[in-house]
C-alpha positions in Angstrom: -49.9 142.3 12.6 -52.5 142.4 9.8 -51.8 141.2 6.3 -53.9 141.6 3.2 -53.6 138.6 0.8 -54.7 138.2 -2.8 -54.3 134.5 -3.4 -55.5 134.1 -7.1 -53.9 136.0 -9.9 -52.4 135.1 -13.3 -49.1 135.7 -15.2 -48.6 136.9 -18.7 -48.6 133.3 -19.8 -52.3 132.7 -19.2 -54.7 133.3 -22.0 -56.5 136.7 -22.2 -54.1 138.3 -19.7 -51.9 141.4 -19.8 -48.3 141.1 -20.9 -47.5 143.4 -18.0 -48.1 140.5 -15.5 -44.4 140.0 -14.7 -43.1 139.6 -11.1 -41.7 143.1 -10.7 -45.0 144.6 -11.9 -47.0 142.3 -9.6 -44.9 143.5 -6.7 -45.3 147.1 -7.7 -49.1 146.9 -8.1 -49.4 145.0 -4.9 -47.8 147.9 -3.1 -50.0 150.4 -4.8 -53.1 148.4 -3.9 -51.9 147.6 -0.3 -51.4 143.8 -0.6 -48.9 142.1 1.6 -49.2 138.6 0.3 -49.7 137.9 -3.4 -50.1 134.6 -5.3 -47.6 133.9 -8.0 -50.2 132.3 -10.2 -49.5 129.9 -13.0 -46.6 127.9 -11.5 -47.4 125.0 -13.8 -46.2 127.0 -16.8 -42.5 126.1 -17.4 -41.5 129.6 -18.5 -43.2 131.3 -15.6 -41.8 128.7 -13.2 -38.4 129.6 -14.5 -39.1 133.3 -13.7 -40.2 132.3 -10.3 -37.0 130.4 -9.6 -34.7 133.1 -11.0 -36.4 136.2 -9.6 -37.7 135.1 -6.2 -35.9 134.1 -3.1 -37.0 132.5 0.2 -38.5 134.9 2.7 -40.7 133.7 5.6 -41.1 129.9 5.8 -42.8 128.8 2.7 -43.2 132.3 1.2 -41.0 134.2 -1.2 -39.9 137.7 -2.2 -38.4 139.4 -5.1 -34.6 139.4 -5.2 -33.2 142.9 -4.6 -32.1 143.4 -8.2 -35.7 143.0 -9.4 -37.3 145.4 -6.9 -38.9 148.4 -8.6 -38.8 152.0 -7.4 -42.3 153.5 -7.8 -41.4 157.2 -7.7 -38.1 157.6 -9.4 -37.3 161.3 -8.9 -33.5 161.0 -9.4 -31.9 161.7 -12.8 -32.3 158.8 -15.3 -28.5 158.4 -15.5 -28.3 157.8 -11.8 -31.3 155.4 -11.5 -30.9 153.9 -14.9 -34.6 154.6 -15.5 -36.2 152.4 -18.0 -33.4 149.9 -18.0 -35.7 147.0 -18.3 -37.8 147.1 -21.5 -40.7 145.1 -20.0 -41.1 147.4 -17.1 -40.6 150.5 -19.2 -43.3 149.4 -21.6 -45.9 148.8 -18.8 -46.4 152.3 -17.5 -49.6 152.9 -19.5 -49.9 156.6 -18.7 -48.7 156.6 -15.2 -47.5 160.1 -14.4 -43.9 160.8 -15.1 -43.2 161.4 -11.4 -44.1 157.7 -10.8 -41.8 156.3 -13.5 -40.3 152.9 -12.6 -36.7 152.0 -12.3 -35.2 148.7 -11.4 -32.7 148.7 -8.4 -30.3 146.2 -10.0 -26.8 147.6 -10.2 -27.4 150.5 -7.8 -25.3 151.0 -4.7 -27.1 149.6 -1.6 -27.3 153.1 0.0 -29.6 154.3 -2.8 -32.0 151.4 -2.7 -35.4 152.4 -1.2 -34.9 156.1 -1.7 -37.7 158.2 -3.3 -40.2 155.4 -3.3 -43.8 156.5 -3.5 -44.4 154.1 -0.6 -41.0 154.5 1.1 -39.4 151.8 3.1 -39.5 152.5 6.8 -42.9 154.2 6.7 -46.3 152.9 7.7 -47.3 152.7 4.0 -44.5 150.4 2.8 -45.6 146.9 2.1 -42.8 144.3 1.8 -44.7 142.0 -0.6 -44.4 138.2 -0.1 -45.3 135.7 -2.8 -47.2 132.4 -2.2 -46.7 129.7 -4.8 -50.0 129.1 -6.6 -51.6 128.0 -9.9 -55.0 127.5 -11.3 -55.8 124.3 -13.3 -58.8 123.8 -15.6 -60.3 120.3 -15.5 -62.6 119.0 -18.2 -63.8 115.4 -17.7 -66.9 113.2 -17.6 -68.4 112.1 -14.3 -71.9 110.9 -13.6 -72.7 110.9 -17.3 -72.1 114.6 -17.5 -69.3 116.7 -18.8 -67.6 118.5 -15.9 -65.7 121.7 -16.2 -64.1 123.4 -13.2 -61.1 125.4 -12.1 -59.0 124.5 -9.1 -56.5 126.6 -7.2 -53.4 124.8 -6.0 -51.1 126.3 -3.3 -47.7 124.8 -2.6 -45.2 125.3 0.3 -42.0 125.2 -1.7 -40.4 125.4 -5.1 -39.3 121.8 -4.7 -42.9 120.7 -4.2 -44.0 122.7 -7.3 -41.3 121.0 -9.4 -42.7 117.6 -8.3 -46.2 118.6 -9.2 -45.2 119.9 -12.6 -43.2 116.8 -13.5 -46.2 114.7 -12.7 -48.8 116.9 -14.5 -46.6 117.2 -17.6 -47.0 113.4 -18.1 -50.8 113.8 -18.1 -51.4 116.8 -20.4 -50.0 120.0 -22.0 -48.8 122.4 -19.4 -46.7 124.5 -21.9 -49.4 126.4 -23.9 -51.4 128.1 -21.2 -50.6 129.4 -17.7 -53.9 127.8 -16.6 -53.4 124.4 -18.2 -56.4 122.3 -19.3 -56.2 118.7 -18.2 -58.6 115.8 -18.7 -58.3 114.9 -15.0 -60.9 114.1 -12.3 -60.8 116.6 -9.4 -60.5 113.8 -6.9 -57.5 112.5 -8.8 -55.8 115.9 -9.0 -56.2 116.2 -5.3 -54.5 112.9 -4.8 -51.6 113.8 -7.1 -51.0 117.2 -5.4 -51.3 116.0 -1.8 -49.0 113.1 -2.6 -46.2 115.6 -3.3 -46.8 117.4 0.0 -49.6 117.2 2.6 -49.2 120.9 3.1 -50.5 121.7 -0.4 -53.9 123.2 -0.6 -56.7 122.4 -3.1 -59.3 125.1 -3.4 -62.2 125.3 -5.9 -61.9 128.6 -7.8 -64.8 131.0 -8.3 -67.1 128.2 -7.0 -70.4 129.4 -8.5 -69.7 130.7 -12.0 -71.8 128.9 -14.6 -69.2 127.5 -16.9 -66.1 126.5 -15.0 -66.8 126.0 -11.3 -67.4 123.2 -8.8 -71.0 124.4 -8.2 -71.5 126.0 -11.7 -75.0 125.7 -13.2 -73.7 124.4 -16.6 -71.2 121.7 -15.6 -70.7 121.7 -11.8 -71.7 119.5 -8.9 -74.3 119.8 -6.2 -71.8 119.2 -3.4 -68.1 119.0 -2.6 -68.5 115.3 -1.9 -69.9 114.6 -5.3 -66.9 116.3 -6.9 -64.0 115.3 -4.7 -65.2 111.9 -3.3 -62.7 110.4 -0.8 -60.6 113.6 -1.0 -63.3 115.9 0.3 -61.9 115.9 3.8 -58.9 117.8 2.4 -60.9 120.6 0.8 -60.8 123.2 3.5 -61.9 126.3 1.6 -63.6 127.6 -1.6 -63.2 130.8 -3.4 -66.6 132.6 -3.6 -65.8 134.5 -6.8 -66.9 137.9 -8.0 -70.5 137.1 -8.5 -71.2 135.7 -5.0 -70.5 137.0 -1.5 -70.4 135.4 1.9 -74.1 135.9 2.7 -75.1 134.0 -0.4 -72.8 131.1 0.7 -74.1 131.3 4.3 -77.4 130.0 2.9 -75.9 126.5 2.5 -75.3 124.6 5.7 -73.0 122.2 3.8 -70.5 125.1 3.7 -70.6 126.0 7.4 -67.3 124.4 8.1 -65.7 125.5 4.8 -63.5 128.7 4.8 -64.7 131.2 2.3 -61.9 133.1 0.6 -62.0 136.0 -1.9 -59.4 136.9 -4.5 -59.1 139.1 -7.5 -58.4 136.5 -10.2 -56.5 139.4 -11.8 -55.8 139.2 -15.5 -54.0 142.6 -15.4 -51.9 144.3 -12.7 -54.3 147.0 -11.9 -57.0 144.4 -11.0 -55.0 143.1 -8.2 -56.9 143.2 -4.8 -60.4 143.9 -6.3 -61.1 141.1 -3.8 -58.8 140.0 -1.0 -58.5 138.5 2.5 -57.3 140.1 5.7 -55.4 138.0 8.2 -53.7 138.7 11.5 -50.6 136.8 12.4 -47.9 137.1 15.0 -45.4 135.4 12.6 -46.1 135.2 8.9 -45.5 131.9 7.2 -47.1 129.5 4.7 -48.0 127.2 7.6 -49.9 130.1 9.3 -52.0 130.6 6.2 -52.5 126.9 5.7 -53.6 126.3 9.3 -55.9 129.4 9.3 -57.7 128.2 6.2 -57.8 124.6 7.3 -59.2 125.4 10.7 -61.4 128.4 9.7 -59.6 130.3 12.5 -61.7 133.5 13.0 -59.1 134.9 15.4 -56.6 135.0 12.5 -58.9 135.3 9.5 -60.4 138.8 10.2 -62.5 139.4 7.1 -62.7 139.3 3.3 -62.8 142.2 0.9 -65.5 141.8 -1.7 -66.9 143.0 -5.0 -70.5 143.8 -4.7 -71.7 140.4 -6.1 -74.2 142.1 -8.4 -71.3 143.7 -10.2 -70.0 140.2 -11.2 -70.7 139.1 -14.7 -72.7 136.0 -13.8 -74.8 137.2 -10.9 -78.2 137.2 -12.7 -79.6 134.9 -15.4 -80.0 135.9 -19.0 -78.8 136.0 -22.6 -76.1 138.5 -23.5 -76.8 138.3 -27.3 -80.5 139.0 -26.7 -80.0 141.7 -24.1 -82.1 139.7 -21.6 -81.4 139.9 -17.9 -83.6 138.2 -15.4 -83.8 137.8 -11.6 -84.3 134.2 -10.5 -88.0 134.9 -10.0 -88.4 136.1 -13.6 -86.4 133.1 -14.9 -88.9 130.8 -13.2 -91.7 132.7 -14.6 -90.3 132.2 -18.1 -89.4 128.6 -17.3 -85.7 129.2 -18.0 -86.3 130.1 -21.6 -85.2 133.3 -23.3 -88.3 135.1 -24.6 -86.3 136.4 -27.6 -84.5 133.4 -29.1 -86.4 130.7 -27.2 -83.2 129.0 -26.1 -82.3 128.1 -22.4 -81.0 131.0 -20.4 -77.6 131.0 -18.8 -78.5 130.5 -15.2 -76.4 132.8 -12.9 -74.9 132.5 -9.5 -77.9 134.0 -7.6 -80.2 131.3 -9.1 -77.8 128.5 -8.6 -77.2 129.4 -5.0 -80.9 129.4 -4.4 -81.4 126.0 -6.0 -78.9 124.5 -3.6 -79.6 126.5 -0.5 -81.2 125.0 2.6 -81.7 128.3 4.4 -84.3 130.9 3.4 -82.2 133.7 4.8 -79.0 134.3 6.7 -78.4 137.3 9.0 -75.8 139.6 7.5 -73.3 140.6 10.2 -71.1 142.9 8.1 -73.6 144.6 5.7 -76.5 145.6 7.9 -76.4 149.1 6.6 -76.3 148.1 2.9 -78.8 150.0 0.8 -79.1 148.9 -2.9 -82.1 150.5 -4.6 -84.2 148.4 -6.9 -82.5 147.7 -10.2 -83.1 146.3 -13.6 -84.7 142.9 -13.8 -86.9 143.5 -10.8 -84.5 142.7 -8.1 -85.4 144.0 -4.7 -82.9 146.2 -2.9 -80.6 144.2 -0.7 -81.4 144.9 3.0 -80.2 143.7 6.3 -80.7 140.0 5.3 -80.5 138.2 2.1 -84.0 136.7 1.5 -84.5 133.8 -0.8 -84.3 134.9 -4.4 -86.0 131.8 -5.7 -89.1 131.0 -3.7 -90.4 128.6 -6.3 -87.3 126.5 -5.8 -87.0 126.8 -2.1 -90.2 128.1 -0.5 -89.8 129.9 2.8 -90.6 127.8 5.8 -89.2 124.5 4.4 -85.7 124.9 5.6 -85.1 122.5 8.4 -81.5 123.7 9.0 -82.3 127.4 9.1 -80.1 128.8 12.0 -81.2 131.1 14.8 -80.3 134.7 14.1 -77.7 134.9 16.8 -75.7 132.0 15.4 -72.8 133.5 13.6 -70.3 130.9 14.5 -69.7 129.8 10.9 -69.3 133.4 9.5 -66.2 135.4 8.9 -67.0 139.1 8.4 -66.5 141.0 5.1 -66.6 144.4 3.6 -67.7 145.3 0.1 -65.8 148.0 -1.9 -65.8 149.8 -5.2 -62.5 150.4 -6.9 -60.9 153.8 -6.4 -60.5 154.5 -10.1 -64.3 153.9 -10.5 -65.1 156.3 -7.7 -62.8 159.0 -9.2 -64.2 158.6 -12.7 -67.8 158.9 -11.6 -66.9 161.8 -9.3 -65.3 163.6 -12.2 -68.0 162.7 -14.7 -65.5 160.8 -16.9 -66.4 157.6 -18.7 -63.0 155.9 -18.8 -61.2 154.8 -15.6 -57.9 154.8 -17.5 -58.3 158.4 -18.7 -55.4 160.8 -17.9 -57.6 162.8 -15.6 -58.6 159.8 -13.5 -55.0 158.3 -13.4 -53.5 161.6 -12.3 -56.0 161.9 -9.5 -55.6 158.2 -8.6 -51.8 158.5 -8.2 -52.2 161.8 -6.4 -54.3 160.1 -3.8 -51.8 157.2 -3.6 -48.9 159.6 -3.0 -50.8 161.5 -0.3 -52.4 158.7 1.6 -50.7 155.4 0.8 -52.3 152.3 -0.8 -55.7 152.1 -2.5 -57.2 149.7 0.1 -56.0 152.1 2.9 -57.8 155.0 1.1 -61.0 153.0 0.6 -61.2 151.5 4.1 -59.0 153.3 6.7 -58.2 156.9 6.0 -60.4 159.2 8.2 -62.7 161.3 6.0 -61.4 164.6 7.5 -57.9 163.8 6.2 -59.1 164.0 2.6 -60.4 167.5 3.1 -57.2 168.6 4.8 -55.3 167.7 1.5 -57.9 169.6 -0.6 -59.1 166.5 -2.4 -62.1 167.0 -4.8 -65.3 167.1 -2.7 -67.0 164.8 -5.1 -64.3 162.2 -4.7 -64.5 162.5 -0.9 -68.3 162.1 -1.1 -67.9 159.0 -3.4 -65.5 157.3 -0.9 -68.0 158.1 1.9 -71.0 156.7 0.0 -69.1 153.5 -0.8 -68.1 153.1 2.9 -71.8 153.6 3.8 -73.0 151.2 1.0 -75.3 153.9 -0.5 -75.2 152.6 -4.1 -77.3 151.9 -7.2 -76.7 148.5 -8.6 -77.6 146.8 -11.9 -76.7 143.1 -11.8 -74.4 141.5 -14.3 -75.5 138.5 -16.4 -74.3 136.0 -18.9 -70.8 137.4 -19.1 -71.8 141.1 -18.9 -70.4 142.9 -15.8 -73.0 144.6 -13.6 -73.1 148.4 -13.1 -72.4 150.2 -9.8 -73.5 153.8 -9.6 -72.5 156.0 -6.7 -74.2 159.2 -7.7 -77.7 159.9 -9.0 -78.2 160.5 -12.7 -77.2 164.1 -13.4 -76.1 164.7 -9.8 -72.5 165.6 -10.7 -73.5 167.9 -13.5 -76.0 169.7 -11.2 -73.3 170.1 -8.5 -71.0 171.7 -11.1 -73.6 174.1 -12.3 -74.4 175.1 -8.7 -70.7 175.7 -8.0 -70.6 178.1 -10.9 -73.4 180.3 -9.5 
């Protein structure tokens, strides 16, 4: 059976996150998105860990699920007095314009025979996703190593609540784990790995968003040039890295040192609706923490089917530049300007594309899952991405000087992937609406969810003719089709500014509407 997993999110206790990130809402939005396995996030925070212990119960070995009294009905059509709609203030306040037909109700206190009735994604149907939780947290490490200040974020996965408790007790002696769901500790990454694995050898240590400039293991501002440099004697226990929103598998395939490292992709969601913007697809006969652990440890391509990706150019650190000066450069242009902003004369923030090129030992890597990608030339002079990713930084790594460049047929180290654009974004552009949270977009979004199931199912699996049979807007159907075919216009993000993805040509929707009126 296939399972979609998002293994990096946050709770309401992390800084700059939505107050709606409570466990019932996380389950609800996982169902809407189509996620089967979701990280708890933030287990180091005492208040969140209390919620985890009170609201979750053991499911499959090492995984957890919401207790029945915390389960949420998505499409509460029964009278409020029957379903006690809005009985939980936190849930009631988190609807944010969701149509009335999708109002939430908690199942606590209801007779068992009523539970599961009138769900948008009803139990017993192909669309129902019994969400499982995996215990996780992200830790921010700031310390000095090699005469340089290091800043990186590390994901930690644990196989049991008992193990989490041991980790928290130890870390509380080192630093403040109370003020932020993602605690900041003055701890070496190698030492953190020793502490965590001492509590259980089945814990996992995974560098988060490995390439972002400011807080990542390979970040241009404060990262390392290799996993060995960062983790030392504990490197052998680092089985995976998270590629992050600004890089994708082909970029990472350019580094032979990552050939045996499993590449995972997650949303790093700071609000419920961002769950599953990146994710992983597994296939297991029996779901358990051990199955996930062994699949990542062994890079098992029979069980790890693919990752679901952002287009990396959409990430906010893909290109180089200066946000305040409005300067966005490709790596070639950065080299031309010697890494200096032409406006303020200060060093540019070097993005992920540049950083990957500076460490790469392969000029290009064949792309096995994106051979039909067509991304027209975009701002900053970046060439459209084709069937292979060519070196973006020839002055750093000239073609022909890569002794480890593989033969084109060698795909043994690659796990396939697919790149998507969010459904809200597709709807907004198809309707010519600027805001993805507008009422028109949200009504159409939940209409699609009701008719076809989860967002990921809509984006990847529903046959195109099925949309027409339900009389869905032709522009939305065309938008979904173009995303599947990777026919997009991309302007890369830089220095904290998200990139822009355009599905339709400028003025195309307006022209279609005018034609329809004739």
